[in-house]
C-alpha positions in Angstrom: 146.6 143.0 48.4 144.2 140.8 46.5 141.0 142.6 45.6 137.7 140.9 46.4 135.3 140.3 43.6 131.5 140.3 44.0 128.8 142.7 45.1 130.8 144.6 47.8 132.6 147.7 46.5 136.3 147.6 47.0 136.3 151.2 48.0 133.6 152.8 50.2 130.9 155.0 48.6 130.1 158.6 49.6 127.6 158.8 52.5 125.2 160.9 50.5 125.1 158.3 47.7 124.6 155.4 50.1 121.7 157.2 51.9 120.1 158.2 48.6 120.0 154.6 47.5 118.4 153.6 50.8 115.7 156.2 50.2 115.1 154.8 46.8 114.8 151.2 48.1 111.9 152.4 50.3 109.8 153.5 47.3 107.6 150.5 47.2 107.4 149.8 51.0 104.1 149.9 52.8 102.8 153.4 53.3 102.4 153.3 57.1 103.2 157.1 57.4 99.9 157.7 55.5 97.9 155.5 57.9 97.3 152.9 55.1 99.0 150.0 56.9 97.0 148.0 59.4 99.7 146.4 61.6 103.5 146.0 61.2 104.1 149.6 62.2 102.2 151.5 64.9 102.3 155.2 64.5 102.0 157.3 67.7 102.5 160.6 65.9 105.3 163.0 65.1 106.0 164.0 68.7 106.3 160.4 69.8 108.6 159.8 66.8 110.9 162.7 67.8 111.3 161.4 71.4 112.0 157.8 70.3 114.5 158.9 67.6 116.5 161.1 70.0 116.6 158.3 72.6 117.6 155.8 69.9 120.5 158.0 68.8 121.7 158.3 72.4 121.8 154.4 72.7 122.7 153.5 69.1 125.8 151.6 70.2 125.1 150.5 73.8 125.0 146.8 74.6 122.7 145.3 77.2 124.8 142.1 77.3 126.4 143.3 80.5 124.4 145.8 82.6 127.5 146.2 84.9 129.2 148.0 82.0 125.9 149.8 81.1 124.0 150.2 84.3 121.6 152.6 82.6 120.2 149.8 80.6 119.7 147.7 83.7 117.8 150.6 85.2 115.8 151.0 82.0 114.8 147.4 81.9 113.8 147.3 85.5 111.7 150.4 85.3 109.9 149.3 82.2 109.1 146.0 83.7 108.0 147.6 87.0 105.7 150.0 85.2 104.2 147.3 83.0 103.7 145.0 86.0 101.7 147.7 87.7 99.6 148.1 84.6 98.8 144.4 84.6 97.9 144.3 88.3 101.1 142.3 89.1 102.0 141.6 92.7 105.0 143.1 94.4 106.9 139.9 93.6 106.5 140.4 89.8 109.7 140.3 87.7 110.5 140.3 84.1 112.9 141.2 81.2 112.8 143.1 78.0 113.0 141.1 74.8 113.2 141.9 71.1 109.6 141.2 70.3 106.6 139.0 70.8 108.1 135.9 69.3 111.1 136.0 71.7 108.8 136.7 74.6 106.7 133.6 73.8 109.8 131.5 73.3 110.9 132.5 76.7 107.5 131.6 78.2 107.7 128.1 76.6 111.3 127.5 77.8 110.4 128.7 81.3 107.4 126.4 81.5 109.6 123.4 80.4 112.2 124.1 83.0 109.6 124.6 85.7 107.9 121.4 84.9 111.2 119.5 85.1 112.4 121.2 88.3 109.1 121.1 90.3 107.3 118.0 88.9 110.1 115.9 87.4 108.6 116.1 83.9 111.0 114.9 81.2 108.4 114.7 78.3 106.7 118.0 78.6 103.5 118.9 76.8 101.9 122.2 76.1 98.3 122.9 75.2 97.4 125.8 72.9 94.2 126.8 71.1 94.4 126.9 67.3 94.1 130.6 67.5 97.3 131.0 69.6 100.3 132.6 67.9 102.5 130.6 65.6 105.5 131.4 67.9 104.2 128.8 70.4 104.6 126.1 67.7 108.1 127.5 67.1 108.9 127.3 70.8 107.7 123.7 70.9 109.9 122.9 67.9 112.9 124.6 69.4 112.6 123.3 72.9 111.3 119.8 72.4 107.8 120.0 73.8 104.8 118.1 72.5 102.3 120.7 71.4 98.6 119.8 71.5 96.4 122.1 69.5 92.8 122.4 70.6 89.8 123.9 68.7 88.1 127.3 69.2 84.4 127.9 69.8 82.1 129.4 67.3 82.9 132.9 68.8 86.6 132.2 68.1 87.6 132.0 71.8 89.5 129.0 73.1 87.4 125.9 73.8 88.3 125.4 77.4 86.6 122.0 77.7 88.7 120.7 74.8 91.8 122.0 76.6 90.8 120.2 79.8 90.3 117.0 77.8 93.8 117.3 76.4 95.6 117.7 79.7 97.9 114.9 80.9 100.3 114.6 83.9 103.0 115.9 81.5 101.2 119.2 80.8 103.6 122.1 81.7 101.9 125.0 79.9 98.4 126.2 79.1 98.1 129.2 76.8 95.5 131.9 76.4 95.5 135.2 74.4 94.3 138.7 75.3 93.3 139.1 72.6 94.2 136.4 70.1 95.5 137.8 66.8 93.3 136.3 64.1 89.9 137.7 65.2 90.8 139.9 68.2 88.7 138.2 70.9 89.9 137.5 74.4 90.1 133.9 75.6 88.5 132.8 78.9 91.7 133.3 80.9 90.2 132.6 84.3 89.1 129.2 83.2 92.4 128.4 81.4 94.4 129.5 84.5 92.3 127.4 86.8 93.0 124.3 84.7 96.8 125.1 84.9 96.6 125.6 88.6 95.0 122.2 89.2 98.1 120.4 88.1 100.8 123.0 88.9 101.4 123.9 85.3 102.2 127.4 84.0 99.6 129.6 82.4 100.9 132.1 79.9 98.8 135.0 78.7 99.8 136.2 75.3 99.0 139.9 75.5 101.6 140.9 72.9 99.0 142.7 70.9 96.7 143.7 73.7 98.9 144.5 76.7 99.3 148.2 75.9 95.6 148.5 74.8 93.3 146.7 77.3 94.3 148.6 80.5 93.6 151.9 78.7 90.4 150.6 77.0 89.2 149.9 80.5 90.1 153.4 81.7 88.0 155.0 78.9 85.0 153.0 80.1 84.8 150.1 77.8 84.3 146.6 79.3 87.3 144.3 79.3 87.0 140.7 80.4 89.6 139.6 83.1 92.9 138.6 81.6 95.9 139.7 83.7 97.7 139.0 87.0 94.4 139.6 88.9 93.7 136.0 88.0 95.6 133.9 90.5 96.7 131.1 88.2 98.3 133.4 85.6 102.0 132.8 85.9 103.4 135.0 83.0 102.3 137.6 80.5 103.9 139.0 77.4 103.2 142.4 75.9 104.8 144.2 73.0 105.8 147.8 73.6 106.6 148.2 69.9 103.0 147.5 68.9 100.3 149.6 70.6 102.9 150.9 73.1 104.1 152.9 70.1 107.8 152.4 70.5 110.1 151.5 67.6 110.9 147.8 66.9 111.9 145.7 68.7 110.8 145.9 72.3 108.6 143.5 74.2 108.2 142.6 77.9 107.7 139.2 79.5 106.6 139.3 83.1 106.5 136.5 85.6 104.5 136.4 88.8 107.6 135.9 90.9 111.4 136.0 90.5 111.4 132.2 91.1 109.2 131.7 88.1 111.4 134.1 86.1 114.5 132.1 87.0 113.3 129.3 84.8 113.7 131.6 81.8 117.3 132.4 82.3 120.4 130.5 81.1 123.5 130.4 83.4 126.8 128.8 82.5 130.4 129.0 83.7 132.0 125.8 82.4 134.2 127.4 79.6 137.3 129.6 79.5 135.4 132.9 79.3 134.1 133.0 82.9 130.6 133.4 84.2 127.9 133.7 81.4 124.2 134.4 81.9 121.5 135.6 79.6 117.9 136.4 80.5 116.4 135.5 77.1 117.3 134.2 73.6 119.8 136.9 72.8 123.3 137.4 74.2 124.2 140.9 72.9 121.1 143.1 73.1 120.9 146.5 71.5 120.3 149.3 73.9 118.5 151.3 71.2 115.0 149.7 71.4 115.2 149.5 75.1 115.9 153.2 75.6 113.4 154.2 72.9 110.7 152.2 74.6 111.5 153.7 78.0 111.5 157.2 76.5 108.1 156.7 74.7 106.5 155.3 77.8 107.7 158.1 80.0 106.8 160.7 77.4 103.2 159.5 76.9 102.3 158.5 80.5 98.8 157.2 81.3 97.1 160.3 79.8 99.0 160.0 76.5 98.1 156.3 76.1 94.4 157.0 76.9 94.4 159.7 74.1 96.0 157.3 71.6 93.7 154.5 72.7 90.7 156.7 72.2 91.8 157.6 68.7 92.4 154.0 67.9 89.0 152.9 69.2 87.2 155.6 67.2 88.9 154.5 64.0 88.3 150.8 64.6 84.6 151.4 65.4 84.1 153.3 62.2 85.9 150.6 60.2 83.8 147.8 61.7 80.6 149.8 61.0 81.6 150.4 57.3 82.6 146.7 56.8 79.3 145.5 58.3 77.3 147.9 56.1 79.0 146.6 52.9 77.1 143.9 51.1 79.0 140.7 50.7 81.5 141.0 53.6 81.3 140.7 57.3 83.4 141.1 60.5 84.4 137.9 62.2 83.7 137.6 65.9 82.6 140.1 68.5 85.9 141.9 69.0 85.4 145.4 70.4 88.9 146.7 70.4 91.6 147.2 67.8 91.6 144.0 65.7 89.3 143.5 62.7 89.0 140.3 60.6 87.0 140.9 57.4 85.6 137.8 55.7 83.2 137.0 52.9 79.6 136.9 54.1 78.2 133.5 53.0 74.7 134.6 53.8 74.8 137.6 51.4 73.1 137.5 48.1 76.4 138.3 46.4 79.3 137.2 48.6 82.6 139.1 47.9 85.9 137.3 47.7 87.9 139.1 50.4 91.3 138.3 48.8 90.1 139.9 45.6 88.9 142.8 47.7 92.3 143.0 49.5 94.0 143.1 46.1 91.8 146.0 45.0 92.5 147.9 48.2 96.2 147.1 47.8 96.2 148.9 44.4 95.0 152.0 46.3 97.9 151.7 48.8 96.2 149.9 51.6 98.0 147.0 53.3 96.2 144.1 54.9 97.5 140.7 55.9 95.7 137.7 54.4 94.9 135.0 56.9 92.8 131.8 57.3 91.0 129.6 57.7 88.6 131.1 57.0 89.9 133.4 54.3 90.0 136.9 55.8 91.8 140.2 55.8 93.4 141.1 59.1 93.7 144.7 60.4 95.3 145.8 63.6 94.1 149.4 63.9 96.2 152.0 65.7 96.0 155.7 66.3 98.1 156.2 63.2 95.2 155.0 61.1 92.6 157.4 62.5 93.3 160.3 60.0 92.9 157.9 57.0 89.7 156.1 58.1 87.3 158.2 56.0 89.4 157.6 52.9 89.5 153.9 53.7 85.7 153.8 53.9 85.4 155.5 50.6 87.9 153.2 49.0 86.3 150.1 50.5 83.0 150.9 48.8 84.7 151.6 45.5 86.8 148.4 45.7 83.8 146.2 46.7 81.9 147.5 43.7 84.9 147.0 41.5 85.5 143.4 42.7 81.8 142.3 42.3 81.6 138.5 41.8 85.3 138.1 40.7 87.6 135.7 42.5 91.4 135.4 42.6 93.2 132.1 42.2 95.9 132.9 44.7 94.7 131.8 48.1 98.0 132.1 49.9 98.1 133.8 53.3 100.8 136.3 54.4 101.4 136.9 58.1 105.1 136.6 57.3 107.0 135.4 54.3 110.4 134.0 53.3 112.4 135.5 50.5 
């Protein structure tokens, strides 16, 4: 037998050696276990980890491609969607699917709107309207599925400019988008007004609640005001929410819900004109790992409403302390009036000595804190979770130290970093 040459070992390596090398590779990864990473990983605590990990091991090899072979995964998907629909005040007709994450959920929403526009209104040159604050995955969906995307401005409070969205509408508009909240500054768009615009012409209205769906219902339950955003608004046709964010399950589990099964049907792909027989898939993937689905189900069942209220209370307390500390630091400010879990920190142009936030981010990074750079305007993004609560006092101390260290210095690298390519 001819031996292969290259990086792959001809003979397998001992398991202990392989796992040791993996542990070594993690040395310079973000320190989310210490509460120093704002986003990317959302830590619900050791007990939540234990439940998720045991569920994950049970479903490590299962495949949701065919729920007839794995009916437990069909049941898991149905129950998670049902529970989430109730959380979002969905009608009895609500129906949805689990996806691998927010991007896939948003892609499904775009594809469903395109198909609905074609089937119900005969639209062959579909258009979608999104505020400039909407997630980049909507642009990805327009690119993938051939829709014209019209980007509209935001107001001075960073919410969608609904009048600009109305002006952009045409007979070809199939999708209007709002966020609850939007990612950059954490404010909630005027969903009732956006949904009303969509209803006027029979277009779909998708609410991107990927980062807020497992926060806002519990924020409301603890007594903090939340502007209307979910299926209580008649014109909302679909909502996406990520369980693997503030639902505290492992990656990757998200939900996309539609108001009716008919609206959901526009998302699915069905095909039988090949030699393999009937093929149908509910979203972008064919084979779907059962692991994140089972882990999400287990975490939701383990926490229940009371568990989520507790984690939400911890998160709100941490975010409030961070906002107060940032606002009290000369030279920087918090963008927008977000009152929940997202904080965007920017230079304060009205300060006597404005601080370069990217220089500040570098200084905090040297102390082990991870923020995403974003802009415009240049700002540091933090999505706060319960896992950050224990580290907030140290963050406040390090913030003051770093601000003093940075002073009037400025970094040349102005690149932003929501996601990168190798």
